[in-house]
Backbone bond lengths (Angstrom), bond angles and torsions (degrees), N, CA, C in turn:
res aa  C-N    CA-C-N  psi(-1)  N-CA   C-N-CA  omega(-1)  CA-C   N-CA-C  phi
1 M - - - 1.446 - - 1.530 109.12 -
2 P 1.348 117.13 121.44 1.462 119.84 -178.75 1.526 111.60 -71.53
3 F 1.293 114.81 156.14 1.464 121.69 178.39 1.522 109.28 -70.43
4 Q 1.324 117.40 129.25 1.456 121.58 -179.74 1.522 110.06 -122.42
5 I 1.326 115.06 135.90 1.459 120.93 175.89 1.526 107.19 -99.12
6 P 1.327 117.68 131.01 1.469 119.56 178.81 1.533 112.08 -58.95
7 E 1.311 114.80 146.31 1.464 121.54 -176.45 1.527 112.24 -59.41
8 N 1.336 117.57 -41.18 1.463 119.06 -178.13 1.532 111.92 -66.49
9 V 1.316 117.96 -28.17 1.472 120.74 177.39 1.526 109.60 -69.56
10 V 1.326 116.39 -44.59 1.465 120.48 -179.90 1.529 110.39 -63.01
11 I 1.321 116.95 -47.48 1.462 120.71 -178.97 1.536 110.39 -64.86
12 G 1.324 117.08 -42.87 1.457 120.38 -180.00 1.519 112.74 -62.42
13 L 1.322 116.93 -43.39 1.463 120.04 178.56 1.526 111.34 -67.46
14 F 1.324 116.73 -35.78 1.455 121.06 178.26 1.533 110.53 -65.81
15 V 1.321 117.12 -44.62 1.472 121.38 178.32 1.531 110.13 -62.93
16 A 1.328 116.99 -44.13 1.468 120.71 178.99 1.528 111.14 -63.27
17 A 1.326 117.45 -41.39 1.463 121.05 -179.67 1.529 111.62 -66.33
18 L 1.330 116.95 -42.97 1.468 119.81 178.15 1.524 111.58 -66.06
19 S 1.314 117.02 -37.36 1.463 120.44 177.79 1.526 110.86 -67.37
20 L 1.324 116.60 -38.94 1.462 120.33 176.72 1.521 110.79 -63.78
21 W 1.340 116.05 -42.57 1.458 120.20 177.44 1.528 110.51 -60.91
22 G 1.326 116.79 -42.87 1.455 120.79 177.92 1.518 112.24 -63.41
23 L 1.316 116.49 -37.39 1.464 121.05 178.00 1.526 110.84 -65.33
24 I 1.317 116.52 -38.82 1.467 120.81 178.98 1.526 111.12 -69.27
25 K 1.328 116.96 -37.80 1.468 122.15 -176.81 1.533 112.25 -100.53
26 E 1.325 118.34 34.69 1.465 121.36 -174.26 1.518 113.27 -61.79
27 K 1.329 118.34 -39.35 1.470 120.75 -179.66 1.528 110.59 -64.81
28 W 1.327 116.71 -42.38 1.459 120.83 176.94 1.519 110.57 -62.71
29 F 1.331 116.30 -44.29 1.457 120.84 -178.69 1.524 111.09 -59.51
30 L 1.323 117.34 -44.61 1.466 120.82 -179.00 1.526 112.16 -68.94
31 A 1.316 117.77 -33.96 1.459 120.82 -175.42 1.532 113.25 -86.27
32 E 1.323 117.72 -33.65 1.457 120.08 -168.05 1.524 116.41 -108.41
33 T 1.319 118.89 -8.66 1.461 119.43 -178.62 1.528 109.87 -112.33
34 R 1.319 115.56 154.01 1.461 119.76 179.05 1.518 111.50 -63.77
35 K 1.333 116.24 -40.84 1.473 119.82 179.96 1.529 110.31 -63.94
36 G 1.329 116.46 -41.55 1.457 119.97 178.34 1.511 112.32 -65.28
37 Q 1.330 116.89 -39.92 1.459 120.62 178.05 1.522 110.77 -67.01
38 K 1.330 116.51 -35.06 1.458 120.28 177.39 1.536 110.68 -67.42
39 L 1.340 116.49 -41.78 1.463 119.92 176.01 1.525 111.00 -60.11
40 T 1.336 115.62 -40.94 1.460 120.02 -179.83 1.528 111.08 -65.31
41 R 1.333 117.30 -39.31 1.470 119.84 177.39 1.526 111.00 -66.70
42 W 1.323 117.32 -41.98 1.467 121.29 -177.10 1.523 112.67 -68.11
43 F 1.343 116.22 -45.78 1.464 119.97 -170.88 1.519 114.44 -108.17
44 G 1.309 118.34 -10.05 1.463 121.10 -173.77 1.516 109.60 87.22
45 P 1.325 117.15 161.33 1.469 120.14 -174.30 1.525 114.94 -61.98
46 A 1.312 117.56 -41.20 1.470 119.91 -176.41 1.526 111.68 -72.04
47 R 1.320 117.18 -45.22 1.468 120.22 -178.77 1.522 112.03 -72.92
48 A 1.330 117.61 -30.39 1.460 120.57 -179.89 1.527 111.02 -61.61
49 V 1.329 116.62 -37.35 1.465 120.20 177.59 1.523 110.05 -61.23
50 W 1.325 117.57 -44.21 1.465 120.82 -178.97 1.522 112.21 -70.17
51 V 1.319 117.38 -37.77 1.466 120.41 177.18 1.518 109.62 -63.22
52 L 1.323 116.46 -44.16 1.466 120.55 179.01 1.531 111.31 -64.03
53 R 1.322 116.73 -40.96 1.465 119.94 177.49 1.525 111.50 -60.63
54 V 1.318 116.81 -43.12 1.466 120.28 178.86 1.525 110.45 -62.93
55 I 1.326 117.03 -43.14 1.469 120.66 178.86 1.520 110.51 -59.21
56 F 1.312 117.06 -47.68 1.466 119.98 -178.29 1.529 112.17 -70.23
57 L 1.320 118.06 -35.22 1.467 119.88 176.90 1.526 111.11 -66.09
58 V 1.327 116.85 -37.79 1.470 120.21 175.17 1.525 109.77 -64.76
59 G 1.333 117.13 -38.62 1.462 120.75 176.52 1.518 112.20 -62.37
60 I 1.321 117.18 -41.97 1.468 120.93 177.68 1.520 110.28 -64.10
61 L 1.318 116.45 -46.37 1.464 120.73 179.62 1.526 111.11 -61.06
62 F 1.322 117.30 -47.04 1.453 121.38 179.08 1.530 111.22 -60.42
63 G 1.329 117.11 -45.13 1.457 120.73 179.94 1.519 112.13 -61.78
64 L 1.310 116.86 -43.25 1.465 119.85 -179.90 1.529 111.67 -68.58
65 L 1.339 116.62 -38.29 1.464 119.02 176.97 1.523 111.43 -66.89
66 L 1.312 117.24 -36.90 1.463 120.98 176.61 1.518 110.59 -66.60
67 A 1.318 117.10 -44.20 1.465 120.85 179.47 1.524 111.20 -66.46
68 G 1.331 117.09 -33.76 1.459 121.09 -179.53 1.521 114.26 -79.92
69 G 1.320 117.21 -9.85 1.440 120.54 177.56 1.518 115.01 90.33
70 L 1.337 118.03 4.35 1.458 120.00 178.71 1.519 112.07 -77.94
71 I 1.324 116.22 -28.13 1.465 121.51 171.30 1.505 106.12 -107.17
72 R 1.311 116.12 124.72 1.458 121.18 -176.02 1.523 109.74 -113.60
73 P 1.324 117.29 126.71 1.464 119.47 177.75 1.526 110.35 -70.87
74 I 1.332 115.04 159.48 1.459 120.28 177.99 1.524 109.03 -68.64
75 Q 1.309 116.46 133.72 1.465 122.36 178.22 1.526 108.69 -103.59
76 W 1.302 117.66 115.72 1.466 122.02 179.57 1.511 109.46 -94.61
77 G 1.302 114.92 137.82 1.462 120.64 172.78 1.456 112.48 78.95
């Protein structure tokens, strides 16, 4: 029997990794993407950085909780 990783662990780690990448590249995200430019228009340059950081930190937290099994997806059937 091959080693299998549960689906929620893979998805959770993927979400956490993408959120971490976004946190590292926050200046690029705000300057080069439409969503980042929209955040900058809505909140101003200084607040947009903090709003984006909070979004990505929540993404990291959610991903780690999903991977750790504290957040459980709905099981159908």
